[in-house]
N, C-alpha and C positions, 0 to 999 in steps of 0.2 A: 664467295667464302665456301671453301670445300668443307667436308665433313671431317678429313683427317686434320685439316687446319683448327678446326674447333676443338677436336681432341688434344691437339698439343697446346691450345691455348688454355683449356680447362683442366687438362691431366685426367678426363673422363673418357671412357670407352662408350662410344654409341651403341645402341642396341643392333643386333644382328638382322632384324626386320623393322622396318619402319611402319607405322600404321598408315592403311591406304588411305585416301582423300577421295571420297565419293562426288559424285555430281548432286549440287543441290536441288531438293525437290522444291524449296521455297521459290529459288530464282526460277526455275523451271515453269512452275505455277504462275509467278507474275509475269514472266514473259508470255506464256500460253494467254493469259488474260488480256494482254495488249493486243496480240495477234487476232485473238477471237473478237475483240471489241472491232478492230479494222474489218474483219470477214463480215461482222453483222451490220457494218457501214456499207459494204458492199451489197449485200445482200437486200438492205432497206432500198437503196437506190434502184435496183433492178425492180423491186416490187412496186415502187412509186413511178418510175420513169419508163422503163423498158416495157414491161407486161402490159401496162394500159395501151401503150402504142401498138404492141402487136394485136391485142384485143380490137382497138378501133381498125387496124389495117385487114383483120381477117377477111372481110369480102373482097379485097384486093389482091389475095396471093394468087389469082390466077390471072391476073391483070399486069400491064406494065407500070412501072412507077413505085411499086411498092418497096423496091430494093433501095431506092434512094432515101425514102422515109425512113427505113430501119437502119440505113448506113449512118444518116445523121444522128439519130439517137445513140447508136453505138460509138460514133465519134465524140459526142458530148460525154457519155458516160465514161469513156476512156480518160478524158481530159479531167474529169472530176475525180475519178479513182487515183490518178497519178499525183494529182494536186494534194493529195491527203495520206500519202504512204506514210507511216510512222517510223521513219528510219531511226528516230532517236531511241527506239526500242533496243538497237544493235548496242550502243555504248552503254546503256542502262544494263543489259544483260552481261556483257563481256566484261565490263568493269565491276560488276557485281561478282561474277564467278572469280575474278582475280584478286577482290578483296577478300573474300572467304577464304579462298586457297592461300594466300599470303597470311591469314590470321592462323588459319589451320597449321601451316608449316612451322611458323613462329612457334605456337604452343607446343608442338612436337619437340623442336629442337630446345626449347627452354626447359621442358621437363626432363630432357636427356642431358642437356649439359649445364643447365643453370643459367644460361647467358640469354638476352634478348637480342634477336638477330634480325627482327622484321625490318628495321632500316636498310639492312644489307640486302636483304630480299627484294625491296622495291625495285632496285635498279640493275638486277643480274640478267640482263637479256630478256626481259619480260615485255618491255614497253614496245619494242618492234612488232613482238608476236601479237598483242592485245590489239594494235593498231590495224594489222592485217586482217585479225578475226573480225573486228568490228567492220571493215571495209567489205569483207567477204559475206558477212551476215545481213548488211545493209542491201548488197546486190541481190540477196535472197529473197528478202523481203520485198525488193521493187518487182521481182518475176512474178509476185503472188496475183496482182491485178492484171498482168500481162497475159499469163496462163488462163486466168478465168475468162478474161474477154475474148480469147481465140476458142476457148471451149464454147462460150456462149454464142459466138458467130457461126460456128460449125453446126450447132445444135439447131439453130433457127433456120439457116440455110438449107440444111439437110432435110430439115422439116417441110419447109413451104415446098420445096422442089418435089418433094416425095409425096405431096398432096395431103399432109397431116393438118388436123384442125387445130385450133389455137388451144384447146384444152390439153390436148396431148403434148404439144410443144411446151407449153407452161408447166406442165407435170415433169418433163424432162429437165427443166430448168430449176424449178423450186421445189421438186420433190423431195422434201427435208429427209424422211425417213429412208430414202433410197440413196444407197451410197453411189450409185451410178448416174445420179442427177449432178447438175453443174453446182447446185448448193452442196449437195453431199461431199462432192469431190473437194470443195473449196473447205469444208470443215476438216475432212481427214488430213489435208494437206497442211493446215496451220498446226494441227496437233502432232503429226509428224515432225514438223520443223522444230516446234518447241522442245520436243524431247530429244531429237537427234542434235540439235545445235549444243544445247547445254551439255550433253553428254561429251560429244566430240571436244569442244573446246575445254571443258573441265580435263579431259585425257591429254591434250597437247600441252596446256599449262603445267600440267602434272609432270609430263616429260621433261619440259623445258627445266622447271624448277630442281627435279631430281638430278638431272645431269650437270646442271650447275653445282649442285653440291657432290659430285662425284659418284652418285649412284647410278651405277651401269646396268643392273641387274633387276629383275622383278619376277614375281610368280602370277601367273595367269589365274585369277579367281572368277569363276562363274557366280551366278545369282542362286545356284544350288536350289533350283525349283523346276516343275515341268515345264516351264516355258523356255527354259534354255535349249538353244537349237541345237539338234544332234543327240538330244538326251535319250537314252533307251527308255520307253515307257512315257515319255513326256508327249505333250502336244506337238511338237515339231521333231519326230524321231529322224525324218529323212531329210532334214534341211541342209542344205548345202551353200556355203561351207559351214562344218561343224564346229561350234564353239565349248561343247561339251568334251572334246578329245585335248582341248588345251587345259582344262582345268588342272592346276597343280603343276603346271610345266613351267621351268625357269625359262625366261626371254631375257633377249637384250634390248635396251631402249634404242640403240643405234643401227638394228637390225631387225625389222619386224617379218622376216621371212623365216627365221630360224628358231630353234628351241632345244633344250636339254632337258632329259628326263629328272635329273636331279642336280644339285646345286654341285656335286663332286664331278659330275660329268662337264657341265658347266666351266669350272675351273680348268679341268683338263682340256678344255676346248674341244670337246666331244658334241659338236651341234649338227641337227639333223633338219632337213628342209621341212618346213610346214605343209608345203604341198604334198609331201608324201602320206600325210594323214588326213588330207582334205580340210585343214584349219585356215582361218582368216589369215591375211597377209598384212594385218593392220595391228595396231595396238588396241588393248580392250578400251570399250568405250567409242572406237572409232567408226566401225561398221554401222550401218544403218540400224537405228534402234537397238544398238547393243547395250546391253545391263551389266557386262562384265566389268572388273575392274582390275588394277595393278596393285600388288603387294609388293612395295619395294624392298629389297635386299641390300645392307650395307656388308660389303666383302673386303 
């Protein structure tokens, strides 16, 4: 159902601007906790099974045969980790975002038009999108142990062939405070996945719902703090692409490569290329770790 159809049905005009629907911090936290639990399972397996084997084999690092023993432990670790991947987190997270999004949309439209349209919103092109997002996210979660094991293998074999002792190799693996260690990289990765996936999926569900409602334009809004990429005087003033340059710009849902300086210019078709100002060629919330959001315009 389109907004103009709701207007005809109720005789009420919609607001010129609709409230933005931002990423849910609660869902992000729940998703992160699930990923963190899996990361802790991975680290505990390494502590109990891989590191003791490496310590036991340290006198053999200069002899033949140690490679087979290490390879056997890595093979068992790969099986154990891959058999415990929490892919159910994907459906929980995506469906949770969709449910909150649907409820928020329904609340916005009910307050504007006085009618409950939540039942209509459920089936307006969202199901295929959420299923695709669940599949994509499940693939991403499955890549966590795969990348971790590859990093562990590289660390071990580079270490033993370079003549490093067990203590040094172990620190490169489990140096928790060191972001360059295998454990540190694992922690950073699950944190980034949790933040980025919830933001991206929220943005894409928003886009689908707004377009289904006949809302074609939005205003790009940043988080208005020093962490905004490209913000003068902020923490990342030289960040490229710059998100600060897009703040307040009018954008189109059907083309993330253009912008207009005002709603008047947008209506006149005076669109400019985002590349000319070094801006992202995506919608708010879609670039990695982007905290910006779209403020929809009904015109």
